[in-house]
Residue, then its C-alpha position, 0 to 999 in steps of 0.5 A: m219496725h215489730l222488732r223496735a216497737n217490741g224494745f229491740p234496737v235495730k241496727t240495718e245493715d242492707t246487702d244486694d249479697l246475702p247468701p255468703v250472709k246467711k252460709q257464714h252464720a248456718v243457716p239451712l237453704a230451706l229455711q232462709a227468708c228475706h232478713t237475717g239477724l243476729v241477737e245475743g249470738y243466736v240468727v234470727e231469720g226472717h220474719v219471727p215474732a219478737d215474742l219468740i226471739d224473747r221466748l230465745l233469750r229467755e231459754r237460750p237452747a243449743i243451737a244457731g238460730i230460729a227461722v222463718p221462711g218465707m213470709p207467711l200472711g200473719s206474721p210480724g211486717m205481712e200483716s194484711p187487714g182483711r186477711a185471715p193469718e196463715r199457720y206457720q211453723v219457727f224453725t231451729f237449726d243448727r250449725s251442723g243444718r240439723t232443724g226443728i219446730f220451735a213453736s208453729r203461729 
């Protein structure tokens, strides 16, 4: 819903066997979350804000993707009225498993 509301076309494919998908796209175990998306050659893992996906597509860094591990309160889709959002990191990762920080929220 968050991505559609921000202009991204979304095609969903439900599967009960996510580990092979995450392995195929080099998502490090420590960064894995409940959703794995592919956007213009990049992997988007977890509840990543749409504005950061826009930034990723503008900047085009030499990485495999970005990720928000877990389901932090206040991340897209994890909002809770009356509860303050958690601070969380949006990580980068490459196909060799190296990670970095893309943004802090």
